[in-house]
Every structure is written in C-alpha cells, then in structure tokens.
KOLSE-16538 format. One record per atom (N, C-alpha, C): atom name; y, z negated, x. Coordinates in nm, 4 decimals, padded with zeros to 6 digits, always signed. Layout:
REM residues N
<atome CA | north Y | up Z | east X>
...
REM end
This chain:
REM residues 128
<atome N | north +12.0576 | up -06.7197 | east +10.1601>
<atome CA | north +11.8777 | up -06.7614 | east +10.1789>
<atome C | north +11.8462 | up -06.8756 | east +10.0904>
<atome N | north +11.9337 | up -06.9736 | east +10.0901>
<atome CA | north +11.8979 | up -07.0883 | east +10.0110>
<atome C | north +11.8966 | up -07.1115 | east +09.8690>
<atome N | north +11.9937 | up -06.9854 | east +09.8288>
<atome CA | north +11.9852 | up -06.9811 | east +09.6698>
<atome C | north +11.8661 | up -06.9099 | east +09.6444>
<atome N | north +11.7802 | up -06.8248 | east +09.7194>
<atome CA | north +11.6873 | up -06.7688 | east +09.6630>
<atome C | north +11.5530 | up -06.8724 | east +09.6630>
<atome N | north +11.5661 | up -06.9814 | east +09.7411>
<atome CA | north +11.4566 | up -07.0919 | east +09.7653>
<atome C | north +11.4706 | up -07.1840 | east +09.6578>
<atome N | north +11.6204 | up -07.2090 | east +09.6560>
<atome CA | north +11.6501 | up -07.2826 | east +09.5171>
<atome C | north +11.6115 | up -07.2657 | east +09.3899>
<atome N | north +11.6483 | up -07.1138 | east +09.4128>
<atome CA | north +11.6228 | up -07.0798 | east +09.2565>
<atome C | north +11.4509 | up -07.0598 | east +09.2372>
<atome N | north +11.3722 | up -07.0078 | east +09.3545>
<atome CA | north +11.2087 | up -06.9890 | east +09.3502>
<atome C | north +11.1797 | up -07.1594 | east +09.2777>
<atome N | north +11.2381 | up -07.2652 | east +09.3324>
<atome CA | north +11.1884 | up -07.3844 | east +09.3355>
<atome C | north +11.2361 | up -07.4256 | east +09.1814>
<atome N | north +11.3135 | up -07.3766 | east +09.1245>
<atome CA | north +11.3406 | up -07.4349 | east +08.9805>
<atome C | north +11.4164 | up -07.5554 | east +08.9656>
<atome N | north +11.4103 | up -07.6414 | east +08.8385>
<atome CA | north +11.4462 | up -07.7511 | east +08.7907>
<atome C | north +11.4039 | up -07.8476 | east +08.9007>
<atome N | north +11.2533 | up -07.8200 | east +08.9447>
<atome CA | north +11.1977 | up -07.9244 | east +08.9968>
<atome C | north +11.2142 | up -08.0078 | east +09.1293>
<atome N | north +11.2886 | up -07.9092 | east +09.2064>
<atome CA | north +11.3874 | up -07.9406 | east +09.3343>
<atome C | north +11.4917 | up -08.0783 | east +09.2887>
<atome N | north +11.5259 | up -08.0500 | east +09.1624>
<atome CA | north +11.6765 | up -08.1369 | east +09.1248>
<atome C | north +11.5932 | up -08.2826 | east +09.0832>
<atome N | north +11.4851 | up -08.2086 | east +09.0029>
<atome CA | north +11.4387 | up -08.3393 | east +08.9356>
<atome C | north +11.3531 | up -08.4181 | east +09.0022>
<atome N | north +11.3008 | up -08.3886 | east +09.1434>
<atome CA | north +11.1824 | up -08.4683 | east +09.2015>
<atome C | north +11.2887 | up -08.6089 | east +09.2561>
<atome N | north +11.4052 | up -08.5737 | east +09.3403>
<atome CA | north +11.4631 | up -08.7165 | east +09.3697>
<atome C | north +11.4899 | up -08.7985 | east +09.2688>
<atome N | north +11.5287 | up -08.7516 | east +09.1406>
<atome CA | north +11.5725 | up -08.8029 | east +09.0177>
<atome C | north +11.4990 | up -08.8725 | east +08.9672>
<atome N | north +11.3127 | up -08.8467 | east +08.9949>
<atome CA | north +11.2238 | up -08.8673 | east +08.9020>
<atome C | north +11.2091 | up -09.0583 | east +09.0083>
<atome N | north +11.2439 | up -09.0342 | east +09.1580>
<atome CA | north +11.2419 | up -09.1157 | east +09.2257>
<atome C | north +11.3155 | up -09.2241 | east +09.2061>
<atome N | north +11.4348 | up -09.2095 | east +09.1913>
<atome CA | north +11.5138 | up -09.2987 | east +09.1423>
<atome C | north +11.5255 | up -09.3744 | east +09.0407>
<atome N | north +11.4628 | up -09.3090 | east +08.9390>
<atome CA | north +11.4059 | up -09.3618 | east +08.8110>
<atome C | north +11.3209 | up -09.4582 | east +08.8357>
<atome N | north +11.2237 | up -09.4220 | east +08.9148>
<atome CA | north +11.1118 | up -09.4989 | east +08.9360>
<atome C | north +11.1503 | up -09.6591 | east +09.0100>
<atome N | north +11.2747 | up -09.6296 | east +09.0795>
<atome CA | north +11.3160 | up -09.7589 | east +09.1510>
<atome C | north +11.3639 | up -09.8493 | east +09.0542>
<atome N | north +11.4394 | up -09.7653 | east +08.9657>
<atome CA | north +11.5155 | up -09.8736 | east +08.8589>
<atome C | north +11.4018 | up -09.9499 | east +08.7973>
<atome N | north +11.2864 | up -09.8539 | east +08.7333>
<atome CA | north +11.1965 | up -09.9079 | east +08.6834>
<atome C | north +11.1355 | up -10.0706 | east +08.7495>
<atome N | north +11.1052 | up -10.0182 | east +08.8832>
<atome CA | north +11.0388 | up -10.1220 | east +08.9521>
<atome C | north +11.1477 | up -10.2520 | east +08.9733>
<atome N | north +11.2612 | up -10.2258 | east +08.9935>
<atome CA | north +11.3597 | up -10.3218 | east +09.0156>
<atome C | north +11.3587 | up -10.4016 | east +08.8951>
<atome N | north +11.3452 | up -10.3365 | east +08.7547>
<atome CA | north +11.2998 | up -10.4037 | east +08.6559>
<atome C | north +11.1793 | up -10.5226 | east +08.6471>
<atome N | north +11.0685 | up -10.4708 | east +08.6785>
<atome CA | north +10.9466 | up -10.5241 | east +08.6754>
<atome C | north +10.9712 | up -10.6333 | east +08.8017>
<atome N | north +11.0504 | up -10.6336 | east +08.9024>
<atome CA | north +11.0930 | up -10.7623 | east +09.0035>
<atome C | north +11.1600 | up -10.8378 | east +08.9672>
<atome N | north +11.2474 | up -10.8095 | east +08.8458>
<atome CA | north +11.3248 | up -10.9459 | east +08.8075>
<atome C | north +11.3133 | up -10.9851 | east +08.6389>
<atome N | north +11.1548 | up -10.9751 | east +08.6208>
<atome CA | north +11.1178 | up -10.9786 | east +08.5064>
<atome C | north +11.1021 | up -11.1703 | east +08.4594>
<atome N | north +11.1689 | up -11.2394 | east +08.5715>
<atome CA | north +11.1712 | up -11.3731 | east +08.5917>
<atome C | north +11.2872 | up -11.4019 | east +08.5863>
<atome N | north +11.4214 | up -11.3278 | east +08.6239>
<atome CA | north +11.5380 | up -11.4081 | east +08.6265>
<atome C | north +11.5923 | up -11.4013 | east +08.5367>
<atome N | north +11.6813 | up -11.5222 | east +08.5217>
<atome CA | north +11.7560 | up -11.5284 | east +08.3993>
<atome C | north +11.8454 | up -11.4338 | east +08.4050>
<atome N | north +11.8775 | up -11.4443 | east +08.2878>
<atome CA | north +11.9939 | up -11.3367 | east +08.2347>
<atome C | north +12.0316 | up -11.1843 | east +08.2622>
<atome N | north +11.8885 | up -11.1319 | east +08.3435>
<atome CA | north +11.8529 | up -10.9742 | east +08.3884>
<atome C | north +11.8228 | up -10.9136 | east +08.2629>
<atome N | north +11.9026 | up -10.7850 | east +08.2906>
<atome CA | north +11.9022 | up -10.7204 | east +08.1563>
<atome C | north +11.8197 | up -10.6082 | east +08.2105>
<atome N | north +11.7413 | up -10.5450 | east +08.1661>
<atome CA | north +11.6426 | up -10.4367 | east +08.1981>
<atome C | north +11.7363 | up -10.3199 | east +08.1912>
<atome N | north +11.7185 | up -10.2086 | east +08.2788>
<atome CA | north +11.7917 | up -10.0982 | east +08.3051>
<atome C | north +11.7139 | up -09.9863 | east +08.2655>
<atome N | north +11.7688 | up -09.8633 | east +08.2686>
<atome CA | north +11.6622 | up -09.7369 | east +08.2633>
<atome C | north +11.7741 | up -09.6172 | east +08.3222>
<atome N | north +11.7185 | up -09.4819 | east +08.3064>
<atome CA | north +11.8055 | up -09.3794 | east +08.3617>
<atome C | north +11.7984 | up -09.2623 | east +08.2272>
<atome N | north +11.8814 | up -09.2252 | east +08.1564>
<atome CA | north +11.9002 | up -09.1315 | east +08.1138>
<atome C | north +11.8559 | up -09.0157 | east +08.1516>
<atome N | north +11.6962 | up -08.9723 | east +08.1847>
<atome CA | north +11.6757 | up -08.8815 | east +08.2778>
<atome C | north +11.7213 | up -08.7349 | east +08.2433>
<atome N | north +11.7029 | up -08.7094 | east +08.1195>
<atome CA | north +11.7294 | up -08.5816 | east +08.0617>
<atome C | north +11.8960 | up -08.5374 | east +08.0864>
<atome N | north +12.0046 | up -08.6267 | east +08.0572>
<atome CA | north +12.1156 | up -08.5859 | east +08.0712>
<atome C | north +12.1639 | up -08.5856 | east +08.2343>
<atome N | north +12.1131 | up -08.6990 | east +08.2915>
<atome CA | north +12.0886 | up -08.6939 | east +08.4944>
<atome C | north +12.0776 | up -08.5503 | east +08.5469>
<atome N | north +11.9694 | up -08.5279 | east +08.4725>
<atome CA | north +11.9157 | up -08.4126 | east +08.5704>
<atome C | north +11.9972 | up -08.2737 | east +08.5191>
<atome N | north +12.0587 | up -08.2626 | east +08.3851>
<atome CA | north +12.1321 | up -08.1521 | east +08.3427>
<atome C | north +12.2796 | up -08.1861 | east +08.4280>
<atome N | north +12.3512 | up -08.2821 | east +08.4652>
<atome CA | north +12.4546 | up -08.3271 | east +08.5185>
<atome C | north +12.4301 | up -08.2655 | east +08.6651>
<atome N | north +12.3495 | up -08.3230 | east +08.7233>
<atome CA | north +12.2957 | up -08.2900 | east +08.8623>
<atome C | north +12.2804 | up -08.1050 | east +08.8502>
<atome N | north +12.2194 | up -08.0612 | east +08.7620>
<atome CA | north +12.2213 | up -07.9163 | east +08.7743>
<atome C | north +12.3552 | up -07.8318 | east +08.7595>
<atome N | north +12.4325 | up -07.8830 | east +08.6691>
<atome CA | north +12.5744 | up -07.8304 | east +08.6480>
<atome C | north +12.6816 | up -07.8526 | east +08.7634>
<atome N | north +12.6693 | up -07.9740 | east +08.8131>
<atome CA | north +12.7217 | up -07.9907 | east +08.9587>
<atome C | north +12.6799 | up -07.9206 | east +09.0959>
<atome N | north +12.5511 | up -07.9065 | east +09.0849>
<atome CA | north +12.4978 | up -07.8475 | east +09.2066>
<atome C | north +12.5971 | up -07.7036 | east +09.2608>
<atome N | north +12.6345 | up -07.7167 | east +09.3641>
<atome CA | north +12.6670 | up -07.5933 | east +09.4346>
<atome C | north +12.5923 | up -07.4966 | east +09.4359>
<atome N | north +12.5831 | up -07.3702 | east +09.4597>
<atome CA | north +12.4989 | up -07.2536 | east +09.4517>
<atome C | north +12.4460 | up -07.2477 | east +09.6117>
<atome N | north +12.5731 | up -07.2615 | east +09.7060>
<atome CA | north +12.5497 | up -07.2672 | east +09.8350>
<atome C | north +12.5886 | up -07.3707 | east +09.9125>
<atome N | north +12.6208 | up -07.4215 | east +10.0392>
<atome CA | north +12.6391 | up -07.5081 | east +10.1079>
<atome C | north +12.5548 | up -07.5827 | east +10.1855>
<atome N | north +12.5907 | up -07.6833 | east +10.2175>
<atome CA | north +12.4778 | up -07.7880 | east +10.2889>
<atome C | north +12.4021 | up -07.8857 | east +10.2046>
<atome N | north +12.2702 | up -07.9429 | east +10.2713>
<atome CA | north +12.1923 | up -07.9779 | east +10.1549>
<atome C | north +12.2335 | up -08.0921 | east +10.1026>
<atome N | north +12.3196 | up -08.1884 | east +10.1842>
<atome CA | north +12.3828 | up -08.2948 | east +10.1327>
<atome C | north +12.4707 | up -08.2875 | east +10.0144>
<atome N | north +12.5054 | up -08.1792 | east +10.0027>
<atome CA | north +12.5867 | up -08.1311 | east +09.8607>
<atome C | north +12.5166 | up -08.1465 | east +09.7524>
<atome N | north +12.3751 | up -08.1007 | east +09.7952>
<atome CA | north +12.3239 | up -08.0445 | east +09.6752>
<atome C | north +12.2181 | up -08.1429 | east +09.6397>
<atome N | north +12.2009 | up -08.2968 | east +09.7142>
<atome CA | north +12.1206 | up -08.4066 | east +09.6907>
<atome C | north +12.1626 | up -08.4315 | east +09.5548>
<atome N | north +12.0659 | up -08.4563 | east +09.4377>
<atome CA | north +12.1202 | up -08.5288 | east +09.3621>
<atome C | north +12.1438 | up -08.7001 | east +09.3446>
<atome N | north +12.1214 | up -08.7321 | east +09.4631>
<atome CA | north +12.1357 | up -08.8707 | east +09.4922>
<atome C | north +12.2611 | up -08.8793 | east +09.5063>
<atome N | north +12.3397 | up -08.8031 | east +09.5285>
<atome CA | north +12.4911 | up -08.8153 | east +09.5677>
<atome C | north +12.5689 | up -08.8340 | east +09.4235>
<atome N | north +12.5022 | up -08.8141 | east +09.3159>
<atome CA | north +12.5621 | up -08.8433 | east +09.1822>
<atome C | north +12.5685 | up -09.0187 | east +09.1835>
<atome N | north +12.6867 | up -09.0368 | east +09.0876>
<atome CA | north +12.7062 | up -09.1958 | east +09.1138>
<atome C | north +12.5910 | up -09.2175 | east +08.9626>
<atome N | north +12.4726 | up -09.2667 | east +08.9849>
<atome CA | north +12.3676 | up -09.2838 | east +08.9088>
<atome C | north +12.4017 | up -09.4147 | east +08.8472>
<atome N | north +12.4574 | up -09.5145 | east +08.8970>
<atome CA | north +12.4917 | up -09.6627 | east +08.8623>
<atome C | north +12.5789 | up -09.6402 | east +08.7241>
<atome N | north +12.6627 | up -09.5462 | east +08.7103>
<atome CA | north +12.7331 | up -09.5037 | east +08.6007>
<atome C | north +12.6567 | up -09.4439 | east +08.4785>
<atome N | north +12.5579 | up -09.4303 | east +08.5229>
<atome CA | north +12.4650 | up -09.3455 | east +08.4129>
<atome C | north +12.3169 | up -09.4105 | east +08.3722>
<atome N | north +12.3419 | up -09.5575 | east +08.4258>
<atome CA | north +12.2080 | up -09.6456 | east +08.3632>
<atome C | north +12.2493 | up -09.6956 | east +08.2184>
<atome N | north +12.1644 | up -09.7526 | east +08.1658>
<atome CA | north +12.1770 | up -09.8020 | east +08.0341>
<atome C | north +12.1245 | up -09.9468 | east +08.0175>
<atome N | north +12.1177 | up -10.0351 | east +07.9694>
<atome CA | north +12.0878 | up -10.1626 | east +07.9213>
<atome C | north +11.9790 | up -10.1430 | east +07.8312>
<atome N | north +11.8276 | up -10.1346 | east +07.8488>
<atome CA | north +11.7568 | up -10.1222 | east +07.7604>
<atome C | north +11.6887 | up -10.2470 | east +07.6630>
<atome N | north +11.7149 | up -10.2413 | east +07.5251>
<atome CA | north +11.7311 | up -10.3564 | east +07.4478>
<atome C | north +11.5796 | up -10.4234 | east +07.4783>
<atome N | north +11.5737 | up -10.5592 | east +07.4472>
<atome CA | north +11.4469 | up -10.6667 | east +07.4845>
<atome C | north +11.3882 | up -10.6215 | east +07.3437>
<atome N | north +11.2092 | up -10.6306 | east +07.3767>
<atome CA | north +11.1636 | up -10.6375 | east +07.2605>
<atome C | north +11.1474 | up -10.7320 | east +07.1713>
<atome N | north +11.1541 | up -10.8719 | east +07.2708>
<atome CA | north +11.0965 | up -10.9927 | east +07.2214>
<atome C | north +11.2326 | up -11.0496 | east +07.3049>
<atome N | north +11.3091 | up -11.1308 | east +07.1830>
<atome CA | north +11.4256 | up -11.2162 | east +07.2583>
<atome C | north +11.3467 | up -11.3265 | east +07.3349>
<atome N | north +11.4346 | up -11.3682 | east +07.4363>
<atome CA | north +11.3852 | up -11.4661 | east +07.5450>
<atome C | north +11.5096 | up -11.5821 | east +07.5694>
<atome N | north +11.4761 | up -11.7023 | east +07.5786>
<atome CA | north +11.5447 | up -11.7966 | east +07.5614>
<atome C | north +11.6435 | up -11.7873 | east +07.7165>
<atome N | north +11.6177 | up -11.7444 | east +07.8225>
<atome CA | north +11.7022 | up -11.7471 | east +07.9114>
<atome C | north +11.7946 | up -11.6096 | east +07.9335>
<atome N | north +11.7552 | up -11.5086 | east +07.8447>
<atome CA | north +11.8645 | up -11.3942 | east +07.8418>
<atome C | north +11.8102 | up -11.2711 | east +07.8909>
<atome N | north +11.6565 | up -11.3056 | east +07.9667>
<atome CA | north +11.6257 | up -11.2042 | east +08.0081>
<atome C | north +11.5769 | up -11.0622 | east +07.9352>
<atome N | north +11.5681 | up -10.9343 | east +07.9601>
<atome CA | north +11.5665 | up -10.8319 | east +07.8352>
<atome C | north +11.4259 | up -10.7690 | east +07.9002>
<atome N | north +11.3546 | up -10.7838 | east +08.0202>
<atome CA | north +11.2608 | up -10.7236 | east +08.0596>
<atome C | north +11.1412 | up -10.7702 | east +07.9726>
<atome N | north +11.0567 | up -10.6683 | east +07.9651>
<atome CA | north +10.9162 | up -10.6658 | east +07.8506>
<atome C | north +10.8334 | up -10.6077 | east +07.9986>
<atome N | north +10.7439 | up -10.7137 | east +08.0471>
<atome CA | north +10.6503 | up -10.6287 | east +08.1617>
<atome C | north +10.5675 | up -10.5005 | east +08.1120>
<atome N | north +10.5152 | up -10.5417 | east +07.9757>
<atome CA | north +10.4226 | up -10.4149 | east +07.9220>
<atome C | north +10.4969 | up -10.3232 | east +07.8926>
<atome N | north +10.6494 | up -10.2966 | east +07.8749>
<atome CA | north +10.7052 | up -10.1705 | east +07.8686>
<atome C | north +10.7302 | up -10.1093 | east +07.9722>
<atome N | north +10.7559 | up -10.2086 | east +08.0837>
<atome CA | north +10.8145 | up -10.2052 | east +08.1930>
<atome C | north +10.6642 | up -10.0968 | east +08.2704>
<atome N | north +10.5628 | up -10.1520 | east +08.2422>
<atome CA | north +10.4397 | up -10.0837 | east +08.3271>
<atome C | north +10.4224 | up -09.9566 | east +08.2680>
<atome N | north +10.4201 | up -09.9700 | east +08.1249>
<atome CA | north +10.4091 | up -09.8169 | east +08.0743>
<atome C | north +10.4986 | up -09.7425 | east +08.1239>
<atome N | north +10.6087 | up -09.7558 | east +08.1101>
<atome CA | north +10.7469 | up -09.6770 | east +08.1683>
<atome C | north +10.7230 | up -09.6358 | east +08.3295>
<atome N | north +10.6936 | up -09.7071 | east +08.3757>
<atome CA | north +10.6562 | up -09.6744 | east +08.5245>
<atome C | north +10.5163 | up -09.5656 | east +08.5608>
<atome N | north +10.4343 | up -09.6050 | east +08.4661>
<atome CA | north +10.3359 | up -09.5093 | east +08.4988>
<atome C | north +10.3422 | up -09.3879 | east +08.3886>
<atome N | north +10.4137 | up -09.3770 | east +08.3364>
<atome CA | north +10.4841 | up -09.2428 | east +08.3170>
<atome C | north +10.5484 | up -09.1569 | east +08.3961>
<atome N | north +10.6504 | up -09.2289 | east +08.4118>
<atome CA | north +10.7478 | up -09.1780 | east +08.5105>
<atome C | north +10.6786 | up -09.1287 | east +08.6503>
<atome N | north +10.5759 | up -09.2167 | east +08.7066>
<atome CA | north +10.4827 | up -09.1861 | east +08.7794>
<atome C | north +10.4174 | up -09.0640 | east +08.7862>
<atome N | north +10.3527 | up -09.0410 | east +08.6639>
<atome CA | north +10.2956 | up -08.9380 | east +08.6356>
<atome C | north +10.3799 | up -08.7778 | east +08.6254>
<atome N | north +10.5269 | up -08.8141 | east +08.5722>
<atome CA | north +10.5877 | up -08.6867 | east +08.5598>
<atome C | north +10.6328 | up -08.6517 | east +08.7094>
<atome N | north +10.6517 | up -08.7637 | east +08.8287>
<atome CA | north +10.6631 | up -08.7418 | east +08.9487>
<atome C | north +10.5717 | up -08.6698 | east +09.0041>
<atome N | north +10.4296 | up -08.7072 | east +08.9691>
<atome CA | north +10.3265 | up -08.6288 | east +09.0482>
<atome C | north +10.3128 | up -08.4881 | east +08.9603>
<atome N | north +10.3864 | up -08.4680 | east +08.8557>
<atome CA | north +10.3575 | up -08.3671 | east +08.8040>
<atome C | north +10.4673 | up -08.2292 | east +08.8412>
<atome N | north +10.5892 | up -08.2809 | east +08.9047>
<atome CA | north +10.7145 | up -08.2408 | east +08.9595>
<atome C | north +10.6326 | up -08.1695 | east +09.1095>
<atome N | north +10.6085 | up -08.2779 | east +09.1783>
<atome CA | north +10.5425 | up -08.2556 | east +09.3144>
<atome C | north +10.4674 | up -08.1449 | east +09.3537>
<atome N | north +10.3385 | up -08.1454 | east +09.2474>
<atome CA | north +10.2273 | up -08.0319 | east +09.2043>
<atome C | north +10.2939 | up -07.9315 | east +09.2173>
<atome N | north +10.3937 | up -07.9098 | east +09.1149>
<atome CA | north +10.4477 | up -07.7935 | east +09.0769>
<atome C | north +10.5364 | up -07.7191 | east +09.2163>
<atome N | north +10.6093 | up -07.8214 | east +09.2767>
<atome CA | north +10.6602 | up -07.7972 | east +09.3958>
<atome C | north +10.5578 | up -07.7449 | east +09.4961>
<atome N | north +10.4702 | up -07.8199 | east +09.5193>
<atome CA | north +10.3842 | up -07.7646 | east +09.6203>
<atome C | north +10.3138 | up -07.6337 | east +09.6088>
<atome N | north +10.2776 | up -07.6024 | east +09.4728>
<atome CA | north +10.2260 | up -07.4990 | east +09.4363>
<atome C | north +10.3541 | up -07.3712 | east +09.4632>
<atome N | north +10.4481 | up -07.3953 | east +09.4522>
<atome CA | north +10.5744 | up -07.2876 | east +09.4690>
<atome C | north +10.5721 | up -07.2648 | east +09.6205>
<atome N | north +10.5968 | up -07.3615 | east +09.6783>
<atome CA | north +10.5737 | up -07.3710 | east +09.8456>
<atome C | north +10.4373 | up -07.2861 | east +09.9340>
<atome N | north +10.3505 | up -07.3123 | east +09.8329>
<atome CA | north +10.2131 | up -07.2927 | east +09.8644>
<atome C | north +10.2441 | up -07.1205 | east +09.8529>
<atome N | north +10.2600 | up -07.0519 | east +09.7425>
<atome CA | north +10.2826 | up -06.9244 | east +09.7112>
<atome C | north +10.3869 | up -06.8439 | east +09.8094>
<atome N | north +10.5085 | up -06.9237 | east +09.8570>
<atome CA | north +10.5967 | up -06.8603 | east +09.9458>
<atome C | north +10.5428 | up -06.8418 | east +10.0275>
<atome N | north +10.4691 | up -06.9405 | east +10.1123>
<atome CA | north +10.3750 | up -06.9632 | east +10.2260>
<atome C | north +10.2676 | up -06.8398 | east +10.2040>
<atome N | north +10.1846 | up -06.8134 | east +10.1204>
<atome CA | north +10.0923 | up -06.7342 | east +10.1024>
<atome C | north +10.2090 | up -06.5568 | east +10.1378>
<atome N | north +10.3319 | up -06.5466 | east +10.0455>
<atome CA | north +10.3911 | up -06.4413 | east +10.0745>
<atome C | north +10.4345 | up -06.3628 | east +10.1921>
<atome N | north +10.4709 | up -06.5258 | east +10.2492>
<atome CA | north +10.5238 | up -06.4762 | east +10.3965>
<atome C | north +10.4041 | up -06.4678 | east +10.5116>
<atome N | north +10.3109 | up -06.5111 | east +10.5116>
<atome CA | north +10.1686 | up -06.4927 | east +10.6141>
<atome C | north +10.0881 | up -06.3949 | east +10.5694>
<atome N | north +10.1018 | up -06.3679 | east +10.4050>
<atome CA | north +10.0282 | up -06.2361 | east +10.3569>
<atome C | north +09.8766 | up -06.2599 | east +10.3455>
<atome N | north +09.8441 | up -06.3877 | east +10.3380>
<atome CA | north +09.7260 | up -06.4224 | east +10.3366>
<atome C | north +09.6941 | up -06.5010 | east +10.2155>
REM end
C-alpha cells in the first residue's frame, strides 16, 4: 500500500524534507554572516535528491525512507565568496537572502503539489 502512495506522490515526497534541510543550511549561513572564518555552505540539491531517490527502499518502515537519514553533511559544499573579506567569512548576505527566497518558493511549490495529490486521493476515497 505504501508503494502506491509513494508512487502517487512522486518525487515531491522525497524533495520536501530535502528542501527544508537546504533552507536550514542557508539560514545557518545568514546567522553566521558576522562570524570570522565562517565559510558559506550549500547543498547540491539535485544530486542529493537523486541519491535519496536511488537509496529509498520500495517498502519498509517510514524511518528507512526519510531522506534526512542520508549523510547530508558529506554532501554540503563551500560556496565561494562574492567579495573577499578580511576576517575570512565568505557569507554574502544578499546572495544568501536571494537563495533563501528561491528555496522557500521551491518548498512551497512542492508542498502545493503534495497538497493537490492528497486532495485528489481524498476525493477518490470519499467519492465527493
């Protein structure tokens, strides 16, 4: 039964938690904008999503299928600084805010898609 649901929800069921984790990484960059020697990090979303989809077992319990169980720390990369800083910090607040805005928009798009799919499943179940 869980195979039918996960196949109906598609890639967005896997992407939503990954998008959330990417937003957390970007928020961490913003929070450390004034920390000396802090290196801005980001998540290569497409490769992480492909890896999560490839490693997701078709059955099993929910904990085995959650992409958060992947080692995301190993898949983070340092984003190069736009402008050199004397204290070694590579965070550019404008770049991070733009990245966060885009990530939030993508998160909302995935969430809307999942809401639509769940709504259609409820309509099929109730017949209304």
